[in-house]
DOVEX-30451 format. One record per atom (N, C-alpha, C): residue number from 0; residue in three letters; atom name; x, y, z. Coordinates in steps of 0.1 Angstrom, whole numbers. Example, Ala and Ser with C-alpha at 12.3 -4.5 7.8 and 13.67 -1.06 7.14 Angstrom:
% DOVEX-30451
seq, type, atom, px, py, pz
0, ALA, N, 132, -57, 78 .
0, ALA, CA, 123, -45, 78 .
0, ALA, C, 132, -33, 78 .
1, SER, N, 128, -22, 71 .
1, SER, CA, 137, -11, 71 .
1, SER, C, 129, 0, 79 .
***
This chain:
% DOVEX-30451
seq, type, atom, px, py, pz
0, UNK, N, -569, -150, 917 .
0, UNK, CA, -560, -147, 905 .
0, UNK, C, -551, -157, 903 .
1, UNK, N, -543, -159, 913 .
1, UNK, CA, -530, -170, 914 .
1, UNK, C, -539, -184, 915 .
2, UNK, N, -546, -184, 922 .
2, UNK, CA, -553, -195, 923 .
2, UNK, C, -558, -201, 905 .
3, UNK, N, -563, -193, 898 .
3, UNK, CA, -567, -195, 887 .
3, UNK, C, -557, -198, 878 .
4, UNK, N, -545, -191, 876 .
4, UNK, CA, -534, -190, 872 .
4, UNK, C, -530, -202, 873 .
5, UNK, N, -527, -212, 886 .
5, UNK, CA, -522, -222, 892 .
5, UNK, C, -532, -233, 882 .
6, UNK, N, -545, -233, 883 .
6, UNK, CA, -553, -243, 878 .
6, UNK, C, -552, -243, 863 .
7, UNK, N, -548, -234, 854 .
7, UNK, CA, -546, -230, 843 .
7, UNK, C, -537, -243, 837 .
8, UNK, N, -523, -235, 845 .
8, UNK, CA, -511, -244, 840 .
8, UNK, C, -513, -259, 844 .
9, UNK, N, -519, -262, 856 .
9, UNK, CA, -524, -276, 856 .
9, UNK, C, -529, -286, 850 .
10, UNK, N, -538, -275, 841 .
10, UNK, CA, -547, -283, 830 .
10, UNK, C, -539, -281, 817 .
11, UNK, N, -531, -272, 816 .
11, UNK, CA, -524, -272, 801 .
11, UNK, C, -511, -280, 802 .
12, UNK, N, -504, -281, 813 .
12, UNK, CA, -492, -289, 813 .
12, UNK, C, -495, -303, 808 .
13, UNK, N, -505, -311, 812 .
13, UNK, CA, -504, -324, 806 .
13, UNK, C, -512, -323, 789 .
14, UNK, N, -516, -313, 788 .
14, UNK, CA, -522, -312, 772 .
14, UNK, C, -510, -306, 764 .
15, UNK, N, -499, -299, 769 .
15, UNK, CA, -487, -296, 760 .
15, UNK, C, -478, -310, 763 .
16, UNK, N, -480, -318, 770 .
16, UNK, CA, -471, -331, 773 .
16, UNK, C, -476, -341, 761 .
17, UNK, N, -487, -338, 761 .
17, UNK, CA, -498, -350, 752 .
17, UNK, C, -493, -344, 737 .
18, UNK, N, -494, -335, 735 .
18, UNK, CA, -492, -326, 722 .
18, UNK, C, -478, -331, 719 .
19, UNK, N, -471, -328, 726 .
19, UNK, CA, -455, -332, 721 .
19, UNK, C, -455, -347, 719 .
20, UNK, N, -460, -354, 726 .
20, UNK, CA, -458, -369, 726 .
20, UNK, C, -465, -368, 712 .
21, UNK, N, -477, -369, 708 .
21, UNK, CA, -486, -367, 694 .
21, UNK, C, -472, -365, 682 .
22, UNK, N, -470, -353, 686 .
22, UNK, CA, -457, -347, 674 .
22, UNK, C, -446, -358, 670 .
23, UNK, N, -442, -364, 679 .
23, UNK, CA, -434, -373, 680 .
23, UNK, C, -436, -390, 679 .
24, UNK, N, -452, -392, 678 .
24, UNK, CA, -454, -403, 680 .
24, UNK, C, -451, -408, 669 .
25, UNK, N, -444, -422, 674 .
25, UNK, CA, -439, -432, 658 .
25, UNK, C, -426, -430, 656 .
26, UNK, N, -421, -420, 658 .
26, UNK, CA, -405, -419, 657 .
26, UNK, C, -398, -419, 670 .
27, UNK, N, -406, -426, 680 .
27, UNK, CA, -396, -428, 692 .
27, UNK, C, -394, -446, 688 .
28, UNK, N, -401, -451, 676 .
28, UNK, CA, -393, -464, 675 .
28, UNK, C, -383, -464, 666 .
29, UNK, N, -377, -473, 669 .
29, UNK, CA, -363, -472, 659 .
29, UNK, C, -367, -477, 649 .
30, UNK, N, -373, -489, 643 .
30, UNK, CA, -379, -496, 635 .
30, UNK, C, -383, -483, 624 .
31, UNK, N, -392, -477, 630 .
31, UNK, CA, -401, -468, 620 .
31, UNK, C, -391, -458, 613 .
32, UNK, N, -382, -452, 622 .
32, UNK, CA, -370, -444, 617 .
32, UNK, C, -362, -452, 607 .
33, UNK, N, -358, -462, 611 .
33, UNK, CA, -348, -467, 599 .
33, UNK, C, -356, -473, 588 .
34, UNK, N, -370, -475, 589 .
34, UNK, CA, -378, -476, 577 .
34, UNK, C, -379, -467, 565 .
35, UNK, N, -379, -454, 573 .
35, UNK, CA, -379, -443, 566 .
35, UNK, C, -368, -438, 561 .
36, UNK, N, -356, -440, 567 .
36, UNK, CA, -343, -437, 562 .
36, UNK, C, -339, -446, 549 .
37, UNK, N, -341, -458, 553 .
37, UNK, CA, -343, -468, 541 .
37, UNK, C, -350, -465, 527 .
38, UNK, N, -361, -461, 529 .
38, UNK, CA, -370, -461, 519 .
38, UNK, C, -368, -448, 510 .
39, UNK, N, -363, -435, 519 .
39, UNK, CA, -358, -426, 514 .
39, UNK, C, -344, -425, 505 .
40, UNK, N, -336, -435, 511 .
40, UNK, CA, -322, -436, 502 .
40, UNK, C, -330, -445, 490 .
41, UNK, N, -336, -456, 491 .
41, UNK, CA, -342, -461, 477 .
41, UNK, C, -349, -450, 467 .
42, UNK, N, -359, -439, 474 .
42, UNK, CA, -363, -432, 465 .
42, UNK, C, -352, -425, 457 .
43, UNK, N, -341, -419, 464 .
43, UNK, CA, -332, -411, 462 .
43, UNK, C, -322, -420, 449 .
44, UNK, N, -324, -431, 451 .
44, UNK, CA, -314, -439, 440 .
44, UNK, C, -323, -446, 431 .
45, UNK, N, -337, -442, 432 .
45, UNK, CA, -345, -443, 420 .
45, UNK, C, -352, -457, 420 .
46, UNK, N, -352, -465, 432 .
46, UNK, CA, -355, -478, 435 .
46, UNK, C, -370, -475, 439 .
47, UNK, N, -380, -471, 432 .
47, UNK, CA, -393, -468, 436 .
47, UNK, C, -401, -481, 444 .
48, UNK, N, -397, -492, 439 .
48, UNK, CA, -405, -504, 445 .
48, UNK, C, -400, -508, 461 .
49, UNK, N, -387, -504, 461 .
49, UNK, CA, -382, -507, 473 .
49, UNK, C, -386, -494, 484 .
50, UNK, N, -385, -483, 476 .
50, UNK, CA, -390, -469, 485 .
50, UNK, C, -409, -472, 489 .
51, UNK, N, -411, -478, 482 .
51, UNK, CA, -426, -481, 481 .
51, UNK, C, -431, -491, 494 .
52, UNK, N, -423, -498, 493 .
52, UNK, CA, -424, -508, 506 .
52, UNK, C, -418, -503, 517 .
53, UNK, N, -412, -494, 519 .
53, UNK, CA, -403, -489, 530 .
53, UNK, C, -414, -480, 536 .
54, UNK, N, -421, -473, 526 .
54, UNK, CA, -427, -463, 534 .
54, UNK, C, -444, -467, 537 .
55, UNK, N, -445, -480, 531 .
55, UNK, CA, -461, -488, 536 .
55, UNK, C, -458, -494, 548 .
56, UNK, N, -444, -498, 551 .
56, UNK, CA, -441, -505, 563 .
56, UNK, C, -440, -494, 574 .
57, UNK, N, -435, -483, 571 .
57, UNK, CA, -435, -472, 583 .
57, UNK, C, -453, -466, 584 .
58, UNK, N, -459, -469, 577 .
58, UNK, CA, -468, -463, 577 .
58, UNK, C, -480, -478, 584 .
59, UNK, N, -478, -491, 584 .
59, UNK, CA, -479, -497, 591 .
59, UNK, C, -476, -498, 608 .
60, UNK, N, -466, -490, 607 .
60, UNK, CA, -459, -494, 621 .
60, UNK, C, -465, -480, 629 .
61, UNK, N, -465, -467, 620 .
61, UNK, CA, -468, -457, 625 .
61, UNK, C, -477, -450, 615 .
62, UNK, N, -493, -452, 617 .
62, UNK, CA, -499, -444, 607 .
62, UNK, C, -501, -430, 606 .
63, UNK, N, -496, -424, 619 .
63, UNK, CA, -499, -410, 619 .
63, UNK, C, -488, -402, 612 .
64, UNK, N, -478, -408, 609 .
64, UNK, CA, -472, -400, 600 .
64, UNK, C, -472, -393, 587 .
65, UNK, N, -469, -382, 584 .
65, UNK, CA, -469, -375, 573 .
65, UNK, C, -462, -376, 564 .
66, UNK, N, -451, -382, 563 .
66, UNK, CA, -438, -379, 553 .
66, UNK, C, -440, -394, 545 .
67, UNK, N, -446, -404, 551 .
67, UNK, CA, -446, -417, 544 .
67, UNK, C, -457, -417, 529 .
68, UNK, N, -467, -406, 539 .
68, UNK, CA, -480, -408, 530 .
68, UNK, C, -476, -400, 518 .
69, UNK, N, -471, -390, 519 .
69, UNK, CA, -466, -378, 510 .
69, UNK, C, -457, -386, 497 .
70, UNK, N, -448, -394, 504 .
70, UNK, CA, -440, -400, 490 .
70, UNK, C, -447, -410, 482 .
71, UNK, N, -454, -416, 491 .
71, UNK, CA, -461, -427, 485 .
71, UNK, C, -468, -420, 474 .
72, UNK, N, -474, -405, 477 .
72, UNK, CA, -484, -400, 467 .
72, UNK, C, -473, -397, 457 .
73, UNK, N, -464, -390, 458 .
73, UNK, CA, -457, -387, 448 .
73, UNK, C, -452, -400, 438 .
74, UNK, N, -449, -410, 444 .
74, UNK, CA, -447, -427, 438 .
74, UNK, C, -458, -428, 429 .
75, UNK, N, -471, -429, 437 .
75, UNK, CA, -486, -433, 428 .
75, UNK, C, -485, -422, 415 .
76, UNK, N, -482, -408, 418 .
76, UNK, CA, -484, -400, 407 .
76, UNK, C, -473, -402, 396 .
77, UNK, N, -463, -401, 401 .
77, UNK, CA, -450, -405, 390 .
77, UNK, C, -455, -422, 380 .
78, UNK, N, -461, -428, 387 .
78, UNK, CA, -466, -437, 379 .
78, UNK, C, -479, -437, 371 .
79, UNK, N, -483, -429, 373 .
79, UNK, CA, -499, -423, 365 .
79, UNK, C, -509, -431, 374 .
80, UNK, N, -511, -436, 386 .
80, UNK, CA, -520, -439, 393 .
80, UNK, C, -527, -430, 403 .
81, UNK, N, -534, -420, 394 .
81, UNK, CA, -541, -407, 402 .
81, UNK, C, -549, -413, 414 .
82, UNK, N, -555, -422, 412 .
82, UNK, CA, -565, -424, 424 .
82, UNK, C, -560, -427, 434 .
83, UNK, N, -548, -437, 437 .
83, UNK, CA, -540, -439, 446 .
83, UNK, C, -529, -426, 452 .
84, UNK, N, -527, -418, 441 .
84, UNK, CA, -521, -405, 446 .
84, UNK, C, -531, -399, 454 .
85, UNK, N, -542, -399, 451 .
85, UNK, CA, -554, -390, 457 .
85, UNK, C, -553, -391, 472 .
86, UNK, N, -556, -406, 475 .
86, UNK, CA, -557, -413, 487 .
86, UNK, C, -546, -408, 495 .
87, UNK, N, -533, -412, 490 .
87, UNK, CA, -522, -404, 499 .
87, UNK, C, -523, -388, 500 .
88, UNK, N, -525, -383, 489 .
88, UNK, CA, -523, -369, 494 .
88, UNK, C, -535, -366, 504 .
89, UNK, N, -548, -371, 505 .
89, UNK, CA, -558, -367, 511 .
89, UNK, C, -553, -372, 529 .
90, UNK, N, -545, -386, 528 .
90, UNK, CA, -544, -389, 543 .
90, UNK, C, -530, -378, 546 .
91, UNK, N, -520, -374, 536 .
91, UNK, CA, -510, -366, 543 .
91, UNK, C, -522, -349, 548 .
92, UNK, N, -531, -347, 542 .
92, UNK, CA, -542, -333, 543 .
92, UNK, C, -550, -338, 556 .
93, UNK, N, -554, -351, 558 .
93, UNK, CA, -560, -356, 570 .
93, UNK, C, -552, -355, 582 .
94, UNK, N, -537, -356, 584 .
94, UNK, CA, -531, -354, 593 .
94, UNK, C, -523, -340, 593 .
95, UNK, N, -522, -332, 583 .
95, UNK, CA, -516, -319, 583 .
95, UNK, C, -524, -314, 571 .
96, UNK, N, -532, -306, 576 .
96, UNK, CA, -542, -299, 569 .
96, UNK, C, -534, -284, 558 .
97, UNK, N, -523, -281, 567 .
97, UNK, CA, -516, -272, 560 .
97, UNK, C, -506, -273, 549 .
98, UNK, N, -504, -288, 546 .
98, UNK, CA, -495, -292, 539 .
98, UNK, C, -497, -286, 525 .
99, UNK, N, -488, -278, 520 .
99, UNK, CA, -487, -271, 508 .
99, UNK, C, -484, -282, 499 .
100, UNK, N, -474, -287, 501 .
100, UNK, CA, -469, -297, 485 .
100, UNK, C, -481, -308, 485 .
101, UNK, N, -485, -314, 493 .
101, UNK, CA, -500, -322, 492 .
101, UNK, C, -511, -313, 484 .
102, UNK, N, -510, -302, 490 .
102, UNK, CA, -524, -293, 483 .
102, UNK, C, -522, -293, 469 .
103, UNK, N, -510, -287, 464 .
103, UNK, CA, -505, -284, 453 .
103, UNK, C, -508, -298, 445 .
104, UNK, N, -500, -308, 449 .
104, UNK, CA, -500, -319, 439 .
104, UNK, C, -515, -326, 438 .
105, UNK, N, -523, -323, 447 .
105, UNK, CA, -538, -330, 447 .
105, UNK, C, -543, -319, 439 .
106, UNK, N, -543, -305, 438 .
106, UNK, CA, -548, -298, 427 .
106, UNK, C, -543, -301, 413 .
107, UNK, N, -529, -307, 408 .
107, UNK, CA, -526, -308, 400 .
107, UNK, C, -532, -320, 392 .
108, UNK, N, -534, -335, 400 .
108, UNK, CA, -538, -344, 398 .
108, UNK, C, -555, -342, 393 .
109, UNK, N, -563, -333, 403 .
109, UNK, CA, -576, -331, 398 .
109, UNK, C, -577, -320, 387 .
110, UNK, N, -566, -313, 383 .
110, UNK, CA, -567, -307, 372 .
110, UNK, C, -565, -311, 357 .
111, UNK, N, -558, -326, 360 .
111, UNK, CA, -556, -333, 347 .
111, UNK, C, -567, -342, 347 .
112, UNK, N, -573, -346, 357 .
112, UNK, CA, -585, -355, 357 .
112, UNK, C, -597, -350, 350 .
113, UNK, N, -596, -336, 355 .
113, UNK, CA, -606, -324, 347 .
113, UNK, C, -604, -325, 330 .
114, UNK, N, -592, -321, 329 .
114, UNK, CA, -585, -322, 315 .
114, UNK, C, -594, -333, 308 .
115, UNK, N, -589, -345, 309 .
115, UNK, CA, -595, -361, 305 .
115, UNK, C, -607, -358, 304 .
116, UNK, N, -614, -356, 315 .
116, UNK, CA, -632, -355, 313 .
116, UNK, C, -636, -345, 303 .
117, UNK, N, -630, -332, 301 .
117, UNK, CA, -636, -328, 292 .
117, UNK, C, -632, -330, 277 .
118, UNK, N, -619, -333, 276 .
118, UNK, CA, -618, -340, 264 .
118, UNK, C, -627, -353, 261 .
119, UNK, N, -628, -362, 268 .
119, UNK, CA, -639, -369, 265 .
119, UNK, C, -650, -366, 266 .
120, UNK, N, -657, -355, 272 .
120, UNK, CA, -668, -349, 268 .
120, UNK, C, -671, -347, 254 .
121, UNK, N, -660, -344, 247 .
121, UNK, CA, -659, -334, 237 .
121, UNK, C, -659, -344, 227 .
122, UNK, N, -653, -356, 226 .
122, UNK, CA, -654, -369, 219 .
122, UNK, C, -670, -372, 216 .
123, UNK, N, -675, -374, 232 .
123, UNK, CA, -687, -382, 231 .
123, UNK, C, -698, -370, 227 .
124, UNK, N, -697, -356, 230 .
124, UNK, CA, -708, -346, 226 .
124, UNK, C, -702, -336, 221 .
125, UNK, N, -696, -336, 204 .
125, UNK, CA, -687, -324, 203 .
125, UNK, C, -696, -311, 199 .
126, UNK, N, -710, -317, 200 .
126, UNK, CA, -722, -302, 198 .
126, UNK, C, -720, -294, 212 .
127, UNK, N, -723, -302, 221 .
127, UNK, CA, -725, -292, 231 .
127, UNK, C, -711, -292, 237 .
128, UNK, N, -701, -297, 237 .
128, UNK, CA, -687, -292, 239 .
128, UNK, C, -679, -280, 234 .
129, UNK, N, -691, -277, 225 .
129, UNK, CA, -687, -265, 214 .
129, UNK, C, -694, -254, 223 .
130, UNK, N, -703, -252, 229 .
130, UNK, CA, -711, -242, 235 .
130, UNK, C, -701, -231, 242 .
131, UNK, N, -702, -222, 240 .
131, UNK, CA, -692, -210, 245 .
131, UNK, C, -687, -211, 260 .
132, UNK, N, -699, -217, 268 .
132, UNK, CA, -697, -216, 285 .
132, UNK, C, -682, -226, 286 .
133, UNK, N, -687, -237, 282 .
133, UNK, CA, -679, -250, 280 .
133, UNK, C, -665, -248, 274 .
134, UNK, N, -665, -240, 265 .
134, UNK, CA, -655, -237, 257 .
134, UNK, C, -643, -229, 270 .
135, UNK, N, -652, -218, 275 .
135, UNK, CA, -642, -211, 283 .
135, UNK, C, -638, -218, 292 .
136, UNK, N, -644, -226, 300 .
136, UNK, CA, -642, -235, 313 .
136, UNK, C, -630, -246, 309 .
137, UNK, N, -628, -249, 295 .
137, UNK, CA, -620, -257, 291 .
137, UNK, C, -603, -248, 289 .
138, UNK, N, -608, -238, 282 .
138, UNK, CA, -598, -230, 282 .
138, UNK, C, -591, -224, 293 .
139, UNK, N, -599, -220, 303 .
139, UNK, CA, -593, -218, 318 .
139, UNK, C, -588, -231, 324 .
140, UNK, N, -593, -244, 324 .
140, UNK, CA, -583, -251, 328 .
140, UNK, C, -573, -256, 324 .
141, UNK, N, -573, -253, 309 .
141, UNK, CA, -560, -259, 300 .
141, UNK, C, -549, -248, 304 .
142, UNK, N, -552, -237, 307 .
142, UNK, CA, -541, -226, 310 .
142, UNK, C, -539, -227, 322 .
143, UNK, N, -543, -232, 333 .
143, UNK, CA, -543, -234, 349 .
143, UNK, C, -529, -247, 348 .
144, UNK, N, -519, -244, 356 .
144, UNK, CA, -510, -253, 356 .
144, UNK, C, -505, -261, 344 .
145, UNK, N, -506, -253, 333 .
145, UNK, CA, -499, -259, 319 .
145, UNK, C, -483, -266, 325 .
146, UNK, N, -476, -258, 329 .
146, UNK, CA, -464, -265, 332 .
146, UNK, C, -461, -272, 347 .
147, UNK, N, -472, -276, 353 .
147, UNK, CA, -474, -281, 366 .
147, UNK, C, -467, -295, 368 .
148, UNK, N, -457, -294, 373 .
148, UNK, CA, -451, -307, 381 .
148, UNK, C, -455, -313, 396 .
149, UNK, N, -452, -322, 397 .
149, UNK, CA, -453, -325, 409 .
149, UNK, C, -441, -320, 417 .
150, UNK, N, -443, -315, 428 .
150, UNK, CA, -430, -307, 440 .
150, UNK, C, -427, -320, 449 .
151, UNK, N, -415, -322, 450 .
151, UNK, CA, -409, -327, 460 .
151, UNK, C, -407, -320, 472 .
***
């Protein structure tokens, strides 16, 4: 029993060390930390272009980080660049599948896209758009997230 416990410890210890290294990967580089701090400060001051450039630089240095992808998603969403925002929020979820705010913002973007597509469908085909089942879908989508704003 002792022997097995020792083997498990021997196998787990390197994995734990490696996991710790991965969790902080990229943050051991002073340039990455500095880039993030400068980008965060620019974002707080409303300088979106400088913030965007800083977050992109941080990603170039440390692509595994979550926060610069999230912040770029917010910037793109605020600028009405839904496809770019979706890419960044998806990148967040690739790195952190449990990221609540990225999930929420992604859902809000998809709801907005669904509303726009259904409105376009109504313009193109008013008769079929007036079917009760499609009216119910449109009504349900309209009621979801009416007050939905991106969360930071």
